[in-house]
N, C-alpha and C positions, 0 to 999 in steps of 0.2 A: 088348624092350618087350612089354607085355601087349596081346593083341588088343582088350581092352575100352578101351584108351586110344586106339584108332584108329577114326575115323568115316569111312565112305565115303558121299559124297553126290553129287548131280548138279546141274548148272546153277548159275547165278549166285546163286540163293537160298541154296544151301548155302555158297557162298563168303562171302556176307554174314553168315552165322551163325557163321563160324569165329572162335574166340577165342584159341586157343593157336598151333599151327603150322598153316598152310594150304598144301597143295600143289595148285596149280591146274593141271590136266592138259589139255593140248591136243596130242595126238600128231601129227595131220594138220592143220595143219602148223606152227602158230605157234611152239611152244616148241622144236621141232626146229630151225626156222629161227633162232630166237634163240640157241640153243646153237652153231650153225655160225658165226653172226656174231661171237659172243664168242670162239670158238676161232680165228677169222681176224683177231683183234687188236682188235676193238671194245673200248673202255674201259668203256662202259655203254650200255644201251638204255633209253630213256624209253618206258614202256608207257602208251598212251593209249586212250581210249574214243571219240575224236572225230577225224574226218578233218581238219576245218578247223583244229583245234588243232595237229595234227601239221604241217600246211603253214605255219601261223603261226609255230610255234617254229623251223622250218627257216629261214624268212625272217628271223627275229630273230637267227639265229646260235646258237640254243640246241641245235641238232643239225645234223649235216652232211647226212644223207640219210634219206629216209622209206621204210619198207617196210611192206607189209601188204596187206589185201584187204577188199573188200566183195562178198559173193556169190561168193567164190572168185576174184575178178578184181582185179588191181592197180588202185587208184583213179587217176583222171586226175591227172597231176602228180607221182605217186610215182616214186621212183627204182627200186624193186624191188617185186615182188609178194610173196606169202607162200609162198616156195619155197626149201627148203634146197638143192635142186639148182642153182637159178639163181645163188645166191651162193657156191657151193662153192669157186670159185677166186678170189673177190673179196677183196682185202685191205682191212681197215678199221682199220689200225693207229692206235690212239689216238683213234679217232672216238667221238662220241656219236651214236647212231642213234635214230630215232623210229619206233616200231612201233605200229600199231593194226590189230586184226582183229575180226571179228564175234564170235568166241567167247572165245578165249584171253585177250587183253588186257582184254576186258570183265570176265572173272572176276577178273583181278588188281585192277582198279579196285574191284570190288565187295567184295574181301576187306580192307577198310579196318580192320575190327575185330580182325584177327589180329595177334598179337605178332610172328610170324615168317612170311614168305611165300616160297614157292619156285614157280617155273614148271616144271612137270613134263612129261617125255616119256620114251620108252624110252631114248634115247641117254644121258640123264643120270640114269637111275633109281638105279643103284648108288651114284653119288656123292651123290645127294640123300638116300638112306637113311643113308649114313655120316655126312653132315653133321647130320642130325636126331639120330641116335643119339649123336653126340659131345657134344651139349648139348641134351637133350630139353626142349621146351616143350610141355606137354600141355594139352588133347588134341591129337592130330594129325588134321586133317581132310583127306582125300584127295578132291578135287572133280573128278569126270569131267565136263568142260564139255559134251560132246556138241555138237549142232548148234544153238546159240543158243537152247536151251530148247524148240525145236520137236520134237526127238527125241533119244533117247540114241544113243550110238555105241559099238560093240563095242570099238574100239581104245582109247578113253579109259577105259572101265570095266575092261578087262583090264589096262591099265597100272596102274590104282588097285589092283587085286588083287595084281599083281606087287609093287608098292611095299609093300603090307601084309605080304606074305610076307617080303620082305627085312627090314622093320622087326621082324618077329617071329623073325628068325634062320633063316629057311628059304632055300633056294637053288633056285628053279624053273629048269627047263631053258629057256634063251633060244631055242633052235631050235624047241622045241615051241610057245613063245609066238608066234613068227613064223608058223608053220604054222597055228596056230589062227586068227589074225587073217586071214590070206590066205584061209582057208576059210570065214570067217564074215562079215567086215566088208563093207559096201557100198562098193566102191572106184570105183564109177561114178556117184556122186551129184552134187549140184550144185556140189561143190568142184572138179570137173574135175581129179582127181588124175592126175598123170603117173606112168608106171612108175618113173621116176628118183626122184621124190619119195617114192613108196611105199617103194622100197628104202632110201632115206636115213632115212625115219622109222621103219623097222622094224629098224634097227641097235640092239642092246641093250647098254647099259653101255659104249659106245665113247668117251664124253667123260669126262675125268678130273675135271671140276668140276660142281658144282650151279649152277643159275641162281637166285641169291638176289635177292629184290626188297626194296629198302629204300625207305622213304618219306622224302622231304625236303619237308616242307610238304604241298602237294597233289600232289606229283610222285612217281610210282612208278618207281624206277630199278633196272634189273636189272644185276647184275654177276656175274662168275665167282667162285665160292667153292670153294676147294680143301679138301676134308675130309681128316681123317687117313686114312692108308692102311689098307686092310682088314687 
């Protein structure tokens, strides 16, 4: 893929402007958590921008459990917070989960104009790049969500650069990426990141599927999409 076919943007404004393929990136922690949940058997994850809607859908039987955060903390009444470590050993076989977060799912909802949408993180980066390259829908917008439009975050922007390199046929060193983020990123911010979550989120290309988001009416559903092998 040509570098000029790839756009790197930040925050929900760039997600809203995406028209071809949009990869909405939230490394710490939304889309690492989503990948773990799908890997632990969840059939789909409904991604939402509203806490009350998540609780309403669970009460109506449209989803079994709610996970997410506001201000980095699990909302009252939710089954799980926004933590890949918390759900590491939880089985979700066949379940539909409901996820809402300050940044990541907000970007997914905003990307309504894109023809194809992925939820991006380091754990799924390689699979996401392979899925896009297998059937490109251009342009490709890599949206580093950052901290809710208030500030940019190093981990999301470095993940966007990593994805761009993969799409352009390059192979950056994963260990160097982890060291770079650990040396640069603010890991003691308002999100209250645990060392276990940081370690889980900085695993690179460990998940064999991309997190593909499909729209069913007003609903954004994330599913595991297995791309062709490298």
